Every structure is written in structure tokens, then in C-alpha cells.
C-alpha positions as YAML, in Angstrom:
chain: A
units: angstrom
residues:
- id: 1
  name: MET
  ca: [95.48, 64.37, 127.41]
- id: 2
  name: ASN
  ca: [98.85, 65.70, 126.22]
- id: 3
  name: GLN
  ca: [101.84, 63.81, 127.55]
- id: 4
  name: THR
  ca: [104.87, 65.70, 128.82]
- id: 5
  name: PRO
  ca: [107.60, 65.36, 126.19]
- id: 6
  name: SER
  ca: [110.77, 63.47, 127.03]
- id: 7
  name: PRO
  ca: [113.49, 65.61, 128.65]
- id: 8
  name: LEU
  ca: [115.67, 64.54, 125.71]
- id: 9
  name: THR
  ca: [113.39, 65.90, 122.97]
- id: 10
  name: ASP
  ca: [114.16, 69.47, 121.92]
- id: 11
  name: THR
  ca: [111.86, 72.15, 120.49]
- id: 12
  name: PHE
  ca: [112.68, 70.99, 116.94]
- id: 13
  name: GLY
  ca: [111.49, 67.46, 117.65]
- id: 14
  name: ARG
  ca: [114.96, 65.92, 117.79]
- id: 15
  name: HIS
  ca: [115.23, 63.10, 120.33]
- id: 16
  name: HIS
  ca: [118.68, 62.70, 121.84]
- id: 17
  name: ASN
  ca: [119.31, 59.02, 122.44]
- id: 18
  name: TYR
  ca: [123.11, 59.13, 122.10]
- id: 19
  name: LEU
  ca: [125.24, 60.24, 125.08]
- id: 20
  name: ARG
  ca: [128.97, 60.81, 124.75]
- id: 21
  name: ILE
  ca: [130.73, 60.76, 128.12]
- id: 22
  name: SER
  ca: [134.24, 62.18, 128.48]
- id: 23
  name: LEU
  ca: [136.12, 60.35, 131.21]
- id: 24
  name: THR
  ca: [139.18, 62.59, 131.41]
- id: 25
  name: GLU
  ca: [140.79, 65.77, 130.14]
- id: 26
  name: ARG
  ca: [144.17, 64.04, 129.97]
- id: 27
  name: CYS
  ca: [145.76, 62.36, 126.97]
- id: 28
  name: ASN
  ca: [149.05, 60.64, 126.18]
- id: 29
  name: LEU
  ca: [149.19, 62.40, 122.79]
- id: 30
  name: ARG
  ca: [149.25, 66.15, 122.09]
- id: 31
  name: CYS
  ca: [147.51, 66.67, 118.74]
- id: 32
  name: SER
  ca: [147.34, 70.43, 118.15]
- id: 33
  name: TYR
  ca: [143.82, 70.42, 116.63]
- id: 34
  name: CYS
  ca: [142.57, 68.94, 119.91]
- id: 35
  name: MET
  ca: [144.93, 70.36, 122.53]
- id: 36
  name: PRO
  ca: [146.40, 73.90, 122.42]
- id: 37
  name: VAL
  ca: [150.18, 73.98, 122.02]
- id: 38
  name: ASP
  ca: [150.58, 75.37, 125.54]
- id: 39
  name: GLY
  ca: [148.29, 72.69, 127.00]
- id: 40
  name: VAL
  ca: [145.13, 73.25, 128.99]
- id: 41
  name: LYS
  ca: [144.34, 74.01, 132.60]
- id: 42
  name: LEU
  ca: [143.10, 70.71, 133.94]
- id: 43
  name: SER
  ca: [140.18, 70.45, 136.33]
- id: 44
  name: PRO
  ca: [141.19, 69.43, 139.86]
- id: 45
  name: ALA
  ca: [140.61, 65.72, 140.47]
- id: 46
  name: SER
  ca: [137.89, 66.52, 143.00]
- id: 47
  name: HIS
  ca: [135.94, 68.33, 140.27]
- id: 48
  name: LEU
  ca: [135.79, 65.28, 138.01]
- id: 49
  name: MET
  ca: [133.05, 62.67, 138.06]
- id: 50
  name: ASN
  ca: [134.01, 59.48, 139.85]
- id: 51
  name: ALA
  ca: [132.92, 56.07, 138.60]
- id: 52
  name: GLU
  ca: [129.71, 55.95, 140.66]
- id: 53
  name: GLU
  ca: [128.75, 59.47, 139.60]
- id: 54
  name: ILE
  ca: [129.28, 58.64, 135.93]
- id: 55
  name: TYR
  ca: [127.08, 55.59, 136.37]
- id: 56
  name: SER
  ca: [124.38, 57.51, 138.25]
- id: 57
  name: ILE
  ca: [124.13, 60.25, 135.63]
- id: 58
  name: ALA
  ca: [124.23, 57.75, 132.78]
- id: 59
  name: LYS
  ca: [121.47, 55.71, 134.41]
- id: 60
  name: THR
  ca: [119.27, 58.81, 134.50]
- id: 61
  name: PHE
  ca: [119.81, 59.43, 130.80]
- id: 62
  name: VAL
  ca: [119.02, 55.79, 130.02]
- id: 63
  name: LYS
  ca: [115.75, 56.16, 131.93]
- id: 64
  name: PHE
  ca: [114.83, 59.03, 129.61]
- id: 65
  name: GLY
  ca: [115.64, 57.13, 126.43]
- id: 66
  name: VAL
  ca: [119.40, 57.06, 125.80]
- id: 67
  name: ASP
  ca: [120.29, 53.73, 124.23]
- id: 68
  name: LYS
  ca: [123.82, 54.44, 123.04]
- id: 69
  name: ILE
  ca: [126.79, 55.61, 125.13]
- id: 70
  name: ARG
  ca: [130.28, 56.35, 123.82]
- id: 71
  name: LEU
  ca: [133.22, 56.85, 126.18]
- id: 72
  name: THR
  ca: [135.68, 59.51, 125.10]
- id: 73
  name: GLY
  ca: [138.36, 61.84, 126.46]
- id: 74
  name: GLY
  ca: [141.11, 63.04, 126.35]
- id: 75
  name: GLU
  ca: [142.14, 59.44, 126.18]
- id: 76
  name: PRO
  ca: [139.64, 57.42, 128.25]
- id: 77
  name: LEU
  ca: [142.05, 54.56, 128.85]
- id: 78
  name: VAL
  ca: [144.41, 56.71, 130.92]
- id: 79
  name: ARG
  ca: [141.90, 56.63, 133.79]
- id: 80
  name: LYS
  ca: [143.01, 54.03, 136.32]
- id: 81
  name: ASP
  ca: [139.40, 53.21, 137.14]
- id: 82
  name: PHE
  ca: [138.41, 52.71, 133.49]
- id: 83
  name: PRO
  ca: [137.68, 49.00, 134.08]
- id: 84
  name: GLN
  ca: [135.31, 49.85, 136.94]
- id: 85
  name: ILE
  ca: [133.54, 52.52, 134.85]
- id: 86
  name: LEU
  ca: [133.09, 50.19, 131.90]
- id: 87
  name: GLU
  ca: [131.84, 47.34, 134.07]
- id: 88
  name: LEU
  ca: [129.25, 49.61, 135.70]
- id: 89
  name: LEU
  ca: [128.00, 51.00, 132.40]
- id: 90
  name: SER
  ca: [127.81, 47.52, 130.88]
- id: 91
  name: THR
  ca: [124.95, 46.75, 133.28]
- id: 92
  name: LEU
  ca: [122.79, 49.35, 131.51]
- id: 93
  name: ASN
  ca: [120.66, 48.40, 128.51]
- id: 94
  name: VAL
  ca: [122.68, 50.42, 125.98]
- id: 95
  name: GLU
  ca: [125.04, 50.01, 123.06]
- id: 96
  name: LEU
  ca: [128.48, 50.77, 124.48]
- id: 97
  name: SER
  ca: [131.36, 52.04, 122.36]
- id: 98
  name: ILE
  ca: [134.63, 53.89, 122.87]
- id: 99
  name: THR
  ca: [136.89, 56.40, 121.13]
- id: 100
  name: SER
  ca: [140.60, 55.89, 121.78]
- id: 101
  name: ASN
  ca: [144.00, 56.69, 120.33]
- id: 102
  name: ALA
  ca: [144.83, 52.96, 120.66]
- id: 103
  name: VAL
  ca: [148.17, 53.55, 122.39]
- id: 104
  name: SER
  ca: [147.32, 51.12, 125.20]
- id: 105
  name: ILE
  ca: [144.06, 49.54, 124.07]
- id: 106
  name: ASP
  ca: [145.61, 46.07, 123.69]
- id: 107
  name: ARG
  ca: [145.66, 45.80, 127.49]
- id: 108
  name: HIS
  ca: [141.88, 46.11, 127.61]
- id: 109
  name: ILE
  ca: [140.69, 43.81, 124.81]
- id: 110
  name: ASP
  ca: [139.31, 41.12, 127.11]
- id: 111
  name: LEU
  ca: [137.52, 43.74, 129.24]
- id: 112
  name: LEU
  ca: [136.02, 45.40, 126.16]
- id: 113
  name: LYS
  ca: [134.70, 42.08, 124.91]
- id: 114
  name: LYS
  ca: [133.32, 41.11, 128.31]
- id: 115
  name: SER
  ca: [131.53, 44.48, 128.54]
- id: 116
  name: GLY
  ca: [129.87, 44.07, 125.14]
- id: 117
  name: VAL
  ca: [131.83, 46.74, 123.28]
- id: 118
  name: LYS
  ca: [131.74, 45.91, 119.57]
- id: 119
  name: THR
  ca: [132.65, 49.20, 117.86]
- id: 120
  name: ILE
  ca: [135.86, 51.12, 118.55]
- id: 121
  name: ASN
  ca: [136.77, 54.47, 117.01]
- id: 122
  name: ILE
  ca: [140.48, 55.09, 116.70]
- id: 123
  name: SER
  ca: [141.98, 58.54, 116.12]
- id: 124
  name: LEU
  ca: [144.75, 58.27, 113.53]
- id: 125
  name: ASP
  ca: [145.58, 61.21, 111.26]
- id: 126
  name: THR
  ca: [148.41, 59.72, 109.22]
- id: 127
  name: LEU
  ca: [149.87, 56.43, 108.00]
- id: 128
  name: SER
  ca: [153.41, 57.81, 108.28]
- id: 129
  name: ALA
  ca: [155.41, 57.22, 111.46]
- id: 130
  name: GLU
  ca: [157.40, 60.42, 110.94]
- id: 131
  name: ARG
  ca: [154.28, 62.51, 110.39]
- id: 132
  name: PHE
  ca: [152.58, 60.84, 113.34]
- id: 133
  name: HIS
  ca: [155.32, 62.26, 115.56]
- id: 134
  name: THR
  ca: [154.90, 65.71, 113.99]
- id: 135
  name: ILE
  ca: [151.14, 65.71, 114.68]
- id: 136
  name: THR
  ca: [151.10, 64.04, 118.10]
- id: 137
  name: PHE
  ca: [154.58, 64.90, 119.47]
- id: 138
  name: ARG
  ca: [154.93, 61.23, 120.41]
- id: 139
  name: ASP
  ca: [156.61, 58.13, 118.85]
- id: 140
  name: TYR
  ca: [153.73, 55.69, 119.22]
- id: 141
  name: PHE
  ca: [152.85, 55.06, 115.56]
- id: 142
  name: ASP
  ca: [154.00, 51.43, 115.41]
- id: 143
  name: ARG
  ca: [152.18, 50.62, 118.63]
- id: 144
  name: VAL
  ca: [148.96, 52.24, 117.42]
- id: 145
  name: TYR
  ca: [149.16, 50.60, 113.99]
- id: 146
  name: GLN
  ca: [149.72, 47.13, 115.44]
- id: 147
  name: ASN
  ca: [146.90, 47.62, 117.93]
- id: 148
  name: ILE
  ca: [144.53, 48.54, 115.09]
- id: 149
  name: LEU
  ca: [145.42, 45.28, 113.32]
- id: 150
  name: LYS
  ca: [144.96, 43.40, 116.61]
- id: 151
  name: LEU
  ca: [141.48, 44.90, 117.12]
- id: 152
  name: ILE
  ca: [140.49, 43.85, 113.61]
- id: 153
  name: ASP
  ca: [141.76, 40.32, 114.25]
- id: 154
  name: GLU
  ca: [139.79, 40.21, 117.51]
- id: 155
  name: GLY
  ca: [136.56, 40.92, 115.63]
- id: 156
  name: PHE
  ca: [135.85, 44.55, 116.59]
- id: 157
  name: LEU
  ca: [134.33, 46.95, 114.09]
- id: 158
  name: VAL
  ca: [137.12, 49.50, 113.81]
- id: 159
  name: LYS
  ca: [136.44, 53.04, 112.65]
- id: 160
  name: ILE
  ca: [139.50, 55.20, 112.05]
- id: 161
  name: ASN
  ca: [138.98, 58.95, 112.42]
- id: 162
  name: ALA
  ca: [141.36, 61.22, 110.52]
- id: 163
  name: VAL
  ca: [141.12, 65.00, 110.89]
- id: 164
  name: LEU
  ca: [142.23, 66.42, 107.55]
- id: 165
  name: MET
  ca: [144.32, 69.59, 107.67]
- id: 166
  name: ARG
  ca: [145.56, 71.36, 104.57]
- id: 167
  name: GLY
  ca: [149.31, 71.15, 104.22]
- id: 168
  name: ILE
  ca: [149.55, 68.57, 107.00]
- id: 169
  name: ASN
  ca: [147.94, 65.31, 105.88]
- id: 170
  name: ASP
  ca: [145.61, 66.13, 102.95]
- id: 171
  name: ASP
  ca: [148.10, 64.42, 100.61]
- id: 172
  name: GLU
  ca: [147.28, 61.07, 102.28]
- id: 173
  name: ILE
  ca: [143.61, 60.87, 101.29]
- id: 174
  name: LEU
  ca: [144.22, 58.22, 98.61]
- id: 175
  name: ASP
  ca: [146.55, 56.30, 100.95]
- id: 176
  name: PHE
  ca: [143.74, 56.16, 103.51]
- id: 177
  name: ILE
  ca: [141.35, 54.90, 100.82]
- id: 178
  name: ALA
  ca: [143.90, 52.27, 99.76]
- id: 179
  name: PHE
  ca: [144.04, 51.05, 103.38]
- id: 180
  name: THR
  ca: [140.37, 49.99, 103.09]
- id: 181
  name: LYS
  ca: [141.19, 47.64, 100.20]
- id: 182
  name: THR
  ca: [142.66, 44.93, 102.42]
- id: 183
  name: HIS
  ca: [141.27, 45.91, 105.84]
- id: 184
  name: PRO
  ca: [137.59, 45.66, 106.85]
- id: 185
  name: ILE
  ca: [137.53, 49.03, 108.58]
- id: 186
  name: VAL
  ca: [135.63, 52.29, 108.20]
- id: 187
  name: PHE
  ca: [137.98, 55.20, 107.42]
- id: 188
  name: ARG
  ca: [136.32, 58.49, 108.31]
- id: 189
  name: PHE
  ca: [137.61, 61.84, 107.08]
- id: 190
  name: ILE
  ca: [136.69, 64.69, 109.46]
- id: 191
  name: GLU
  ca: [136.77, 68.31, 108.41]
- id: 192
  name: PHE
  ca: [139.05, 70.37, 110.67]
- id: 193
  name: MET
  ca: [136.78, 72.24, 113.13]
- id: 194
  name: PRO
  ca: [137.32, 75.37, 115.23]
- id: 195
  name: PHE
  ca: [137.79, 75.16, 119.01]
- id: 196
  name: ASP
  ca: [139.49, 77.36, 121.55]
- id: 197
  name: GLY
  ca: [143.25, 77.32, 121.14]
- id: 198
  name: ASN
  ca: [143.57, 75.13, 118.03]
- id: 199
  name: GLN
  ca: [144.52, 77.99, 115.67]
- id: 200
  name: TRP
  ca: [141.74, 77.10, 113.23]
- id: 201
  name: LYS
  ca: [141.38, 78.95, 109.96]
- id: 202
  name: ARG
  ca: [138.85, 78.18, 107.25]
- id: 203
  name: GLU
  ca: [141.57, 77.72, 104.66]
- id: 204
  name: LYS
  ca: [143.03, 74.85, 106.74]
- id: 205
  name: THR
  ca: [139.81, 72.87, 106.34]
- id: 206
  name: VAL
  ca: [139.73, 70.30, 103.53]
- id: 207
  name: SER
  ca: [136.11, 70.24, 102.39]
- id: 208
  name: TYR
  ca: [133.85, 67.33, 101.51]
- id: 209
  name: GLN
  ca: [133.94, 68.44, 97.88]
- id: 210
  name: GLU
  ca: [137.75, 68.54, 97.79]
- id: 211
  name: ILE
  ca: [138.01, 65.08, 99.34]
- id: 212
  name: MET
  ca: [135.62, 63.64, 96.77]
- id: 213
  name: GLU
  ca: [137.44, 65.35, 93.92]
- id: 214
  name: GLN
  ca: [140.68, 63.59, 94.89]
- id: 215
  name: ILE
  ca: [138.92, 60.24, 95.13]
- id: 216
  name: GLN
  ca: [137.09, 60.76, 91.82]
- id: 217
  name: GLY
  ca: [140.41, 61.59, 90.20]
- id: 218
  name: LYS
  ca: [141.68, 58.12, 91.11]
- id: 219
  name: TYR
  ca: [138.56, 55.95, 90.84]
- id: 220
  name: SER
  ca: [135.83, 55.88, 88.19]
- id: 221
  name: ASN
  ca: [132.19, 56.65, 89.02]
- id: 222
  name: ASP
  ca: [131.21, 52.98, 88.81]
- id: 223
  name: GLN
  ca: [133.95, 52.09, 91.32]
- id: 224
  name: ILE
  ca: [132.77, 54.63, 93.93]
- id: 225
  name: ILE
  ca: [129.66, 53.22, 95.59]
- id: 226
  name: ARG
  ca: [127.44, 55.45, 97.74]
- id: 227
  name: LEU
  ca: [126.22, 53.50, 100.76]
- id: 228
  name: GLN
  ca: [123.01, 53.93, 102.74]
- id: 229
  name: ASP
  ca: [123.67, 56.14, 105.76]
- id: 230
  name: ALA
  ca: [122.32, 54.96, 109.10]
- id: 231
  name: PRO
  ca: [119.61, 57.03, 110.82]
- id: 232
  name: ASN
  ca: [121.15, 60.08, 112.55]
- id: 233
  name: ASP
  ca: [124.48, 59.35, 110.86]
- id: 234
  name: THR
  ca: [126.92, 62.28, 110.86]
- id: 235
  name: SER
  ca: [128.84, 60.88, 107.90]
- id: 236
  name: LYS
  ca: [128.30, 60.34, 104.19]
- id: 237
  name: ASN
  ca: [129.35, 56.75, 103.56]
- id: 238
  name: TYR
  ca: [131.03, 55.16, 100.55]
- id: 239
  name: THR
  ca: [133.04, 52.16, 99.49]
- id: 240
  name: ILE
  ca: [135.29, 51.39, 96.56]
- id: 241
  name: LYS
  ca: [134.20, 48.38, 94.51]
- id: 242
  name: GLY
  ca: [136.26, 45.37, 95.56]
- id: 243
  name: HIS
  ca: [137.48, 46.91, 98.84]
- id: 244
  name: GLN
  ca: [136.90, 45.10, 102.14]
- id: 245
  name: GLY
  ca: [136.39, 48.34, 104.05]
- id: 246
  name: THR
  ca: [134.48, 51.57, 103.55]
- id: 247
  name: PHE
  ca: [135.13, 55.30, 103.90]
- id: 248
  name: ALA
  ca: [133.06, 58.22, 105.09]
- id: 249
  name: ILE
  ca: [133.22, 62.00, 105.30]
- id: 250
  name: ILE
  ca: [132.07, 64.03, 108.30]
- id: 251
  name: SER
  ca: [131.43, 67.51, 106.89]
- id: 252
  name: THR
  ca: [130.67, 69.56, 110.00]
- id: 253
  name: VAL
  ca: [132.09, 72.76, 108.51]
- id: 254
  name: THR
  ca: [130.88, 72.72, 104.90]
- id: 255
  name: HIS
  ca: [127.72, 70.59, 105.12]
- id: 256
  name: PRO
  ca: [126.38, 70.52, 108.71]
- id: 257
  name: PHE
  ca: [123.90, 67.80, 109.62]
- id: 258
  name: CYS
  ca: [122.22, 69.44, 112.60]
- id: 259
  name: ASP
  ca: [118.66, 68.66, 111.50]
- id: 260
  name: GLN
  ca: [119.08, 65.03, 112.51]
- id: 261
  name: CYS
  ca: [121.33, 65.50, 115.56]
- id: 262
  name: ASN
  ca: [120.68, 63.00, 118.37]
- id: 263
  name: ARG
  ca: [123.89, 63.60, 120.36]
- id: 264
  name: ILE
  ca: [124.57, 65.19, 123.72]
- id: 265
  name: ARG
  ca: [127.86, 65.43, 125.58]
- id: 266
  name: LEU
  ca: [128.82, 65.07, 129.23]
- id: 267
  name: THR
  ca: [132.25, 66.49, 130.05]
- id: 268
  name: ALA
  ca: [134.63, 64.86, 132.51]
- id: 269
  name: ASN
  ca: [133.77, 67.50, 135.12]
- id: 270
  name: GLY
  ca: [130.06, 66.80, 134.81]
- id: 271
  name: GLN
  ca: [128.89, 69.59, 132.51]
- id: 272
  name: LEU
  ca: [126.17, 68.86, 129.97]
- id: 273
  name: LYS
  ca: [126.72, 70.34, 126.49]
- id: 274
  name: ASN
  ca: [123.77, 70.19, 124.13]
- id: 275
  name: CYS
  ca: [126.00, 70.94, 121.12]
- id: 276
  name: LEU
  ca: [129.66, 70.47, 120.35]
- id: 277
  name: PHE
  ca: [129.93, 74.20, 119.59]
- id: 278
  name: SER
  ca: [127.88, 75.47, 122.52]
- id: 279
  name: LYS
  ca: [129.48, 78.02, 124.84]
- id: 280
  name: LYS
  ca: [126.83, 77.32, 127.48]
- id: 281
  name: GLU
  ca: [127.03, 74.32, 129.79]
- id: 282
  name: ASN
  ca: [124.73, 72.92, 132.46]
- id: 283
  name: ASP
  ca: [126.24, 71.61, 135.70]
- id: 284
  name: LEU
  ca: [124.91, 68.13, 136.46]
- id: 285
  name: LEU
  ca: [127.69, 67.06, 138.83]
- id: 286
  name: SER
  ca: [127.16, 69.81, 141.42]
- id: 287
  name: ALA
  ca: [123.43, 69.12, 141.38]
- id: 288
  name: LEU
  ca: [124.01, 65.39, 141.83]
- id: 289
  name: ARG
  ca: [126.40, 65.96, 144.73]
- id: 290
  name: SER
  ca: [123.88, 68.18, 146.48]
- id: 291
  name: ASN
  ca: [121.15, 65.55, 146.00]
- id: 292
  name: GLN
  ca: [119.15, 67.67, 143.55]
- id: 293
  name: ASP
  ca: [116.98, 66.19, 140.83]
- id: 294
  name: ILE
  ca: [118.98, 66.55, 137.60]
- id: 295
  name: GLU
  ca: [115.97, 66.07, 135.30]
- id: 296
  name: PRO
  ca: [115.00, 69.80, 135.22]
- id: 297
  name: ILE
  ca: [118.59, 70.71, 134.33]
- id: 298
  name: ILE
  ca: [118.65, 68.16, 131.52]
- id: 299
  name: ARG
  ca: [115.28, 69.32, 130.24]
- id: 300
  name: GLN
  ca: [116.33, 72.98, 130.26]
- id: 301
  name: SER
  ca: [119.58, 72.20, 128.43]
- id: 302
  name: ILE
  ca: [117.92, 70.18, 125.69]
- id: 303
  name: SER
  ca: [115.03, 72.59, 125.22]
- id: 304
  name: SER
  ca: [117.44, 75.50, 124.72]
- id: 305
  name: LYS
  ca: [119.35, 73.78, 121.92]
- id: 306
  name: PHE
  ca: [119.63, 75.80, 118.72]
- id: 307
  name: ALA
  ca: [118.59, 74.47, 115.33]
- id: 308
  name: VAL
  ca: [122.10, 74.69, 113.89]
- id: 309
  name: ARG
  ca: [125.59, 74.65, 115.52]
- id: 310
  name: SER
  ca: [124.63, 76.53, 118.68]
- id: 311
  name: GLY
  ca: [123.20, 79.43, 116.67]
- id: 312
  name: LEU
  ca: [126.21, 79.76, 114.35]
- id: 313
  name: ASP
  ca: [124.05, 79.02, 111.34]
- id: 314
  name: GLY
  ca: [125.86, 81.00, 108.64]
- id: 315
  name: PRO
  ca: [129.42, 80.60, 107.37]
- id: 316
  name: GLU
  ca: [130.32, 84.15, 108.46]
- id: 317
  name: SER
  ca: [129.45, 83.55, 112.11]
- id: 318
  name: PHE
  ca: [130.75, 79.98, 112.24]
- id: 319
  name: GLU
  ca: [134.06, 80.86, 110.60]
- id: 320
  name: ASP
  ca: [134.75, 83.80, 112.93]
- id: 321
  name: PRO
  ca: [137.41, 82.50, 115.39]
- id: 322
  name: LYS
  ca: [136.15, 84.87, 118.10]
- id: 323
  name: GLN
  ca: [132.91, 82.90, 118.21]
- id: 324
  name: HIS
  ca: [134.79, 79.86, 119.50]
- id: 325
  name: GLU
  ca: [137.03, 81.46, 122.12]
- id: 326
  name: GLN
  ca: [134.40, 81.00, 124.83]
- id: 327
  name: ASN
  ca: [133.98, 77.33, 124.00]
- id: 328
  name: ARG
  ca: [136.35, 74.70, 125.37]
- id: 329
  name: SER
  ca: [139.31, 73.13, 123.68]
- id: 330
  name: MET
  ca: [138.32, 69.83, 122.11]
- id: 331
  name: ILE
  ca: [140.30, 67.78, 124.61]
- id: 332
  name: THR
  ca: [138.20, 69.09, 127.50]
- id: 333
  name: ILE
  ca: [134.90, 68.54, 125.67]
- id: 334
  name: GLY
  ca: [135.39, 64.94, 124.60]
- id: 335
  name: GLY
  ca: [135.50, 63.54, 121.08]
...
């Protein structure tokens, strides 16, 4: 007898065991690649998931096979009920992690430890205080930098995410690599991606090949060590011989990795996105509030997932800005 496939397995056989939950559309930074210069229209508070609703939906996903949950935003720590949300989710049998800008994360270190969070992704696009202000429109560099060092000292695995943008911070690639010499962190270079309102152009993207060319110009082949990527890893991982830390490249634009995708996203207002670039969303929150079974909605969303980047499988379609105008800005999707 044939068993009904899991609601989280798509028509290409990909099982989605990794749920990224955005807690808020708000942030205390204003990075232009994430938030449009003019800001975004925020969802009314009543349209956002509350703590119990986040837990209820997450529990359903765990029942179907999710074993990893990452909390994102916006900046998840700006939610006043973040401690309650984290405590609820920590009762589920999952690996919990968080993406933050680290502006206020020092206030939550004890809570993160108590809740079993071991890995923290920090968004940091420059090692220059002056440039940090240019990118984020805020003067929080010293605070963020010191909090990163504090997280390392407290024993967390820290991954630093840097979105590379030509003419903005692509001259810091070797500085980022040098940072891994004395710090046991993972520095991840992310190709600049198109979203509504972020004024993306292909020529602003610094490709995987260009990043490696800079690194190979500084270090010899026997110094650059290719590491084994984890299953379903979005990044190509390396280290420099003798360095405490590692570096990685996430090449969504030039070398997509959709064939092994295991990720799904839940927005702060309860919409399920089966792909970061999908224009279509499925409303789980309204169904939950009207006491409907959300399993059919989840199943329909996952089964309709395209093989590659929401159907934008060629460079011509993916690099056409009009294709992304109906998608959200990154800040309202969740990192």
C-alpha cells in the first residue's frame, strides 16, 4: 500500500525540514538591500502572529518533520515578547537558531543559552564604523562588534553574513578573511539578490568567481582548503590554513542550489512562502484563526514549489527586475 507523502515533500522529492520564522517586519537598522529607502508599509499589529500562534503553527510543522527552526526578522529581538516566543519554541524537539543584527543581543545571552540556542547568525556588511553608518544609517558599529566578541566568548557558534555589493564593500573581502585568522567564526559572503525596492542590478552583484579570484590572489592554492559542505548547505565552505575560523560563499545569483533546498519561510503576518523568490504566498494565520486545518494549505504550498527559484530558472528571467516587483522586500520576508 502506498503511503501518503509528507506534506513537506515536494514533487521533486525535496523534504523541507527547515522552517525560518520571521517574528517582525521592524528593524533598528535600515540597510538598503533589505529595506527600501522610503521604508515599507508595515502590517497592522493585529495582522501579525502572536506568540501562541507562532508556537501552534511551528508545532504543526514539527509534527510533519521540521527539525530545525531559525528566528528572523526584521530584527527578531525588537519584539517585546521575544523571550516568551523563544521559551515556547524551546519546548519543541528542534534545533533552534536565530539571525540578528546583534545591536541588543547581549541582553538575551542567558535566555538564548537556557533555550538551547547554539548557533547565531549576525548580519554585518563591513568592518568599518564609518561604512557601517553609510550602509545601515545608524551608529551602532562598536556595539555590534563588541557583541560579536561577547558571543564568541560565551561559546556560541557565530556566523557573520555579509552581503557583498560592488562599489560598497567588495574591497573588504580580504579584510573579512583576515578576521577569521584570530576568531573562530564562519564568515559568509552572500551575493546581492533582487527584491522589491532594493534597486538591484546584476552589475552590483559580486559573483562567487570574483570573490574566489580575490582570495586566490592573496593566498596560495595549498593555503585555501575546501571543506566538506553539510547536507542541504546553501554555502560553499572554505578555510585558510592556520586560521581559527572559516569562510563560505552563498551564490544564489550565479550558482543557485535549488536542487537540495530544504527551506520554507513563514512571514511575520503568517504567510507561508515555499521559496525566497516566490510571488505567491499561502495564508496560514487566517486559517488558524478560523479553526481550519492548516495541513492542506501547507501541502498545496509545498507541492506547487518550482524546481528552481520560483520558476526563474534562467539568468534572463531572474535578472529582470520586473520579475521581483510582485515579491516582498527582504525585510518583510525574513532573512
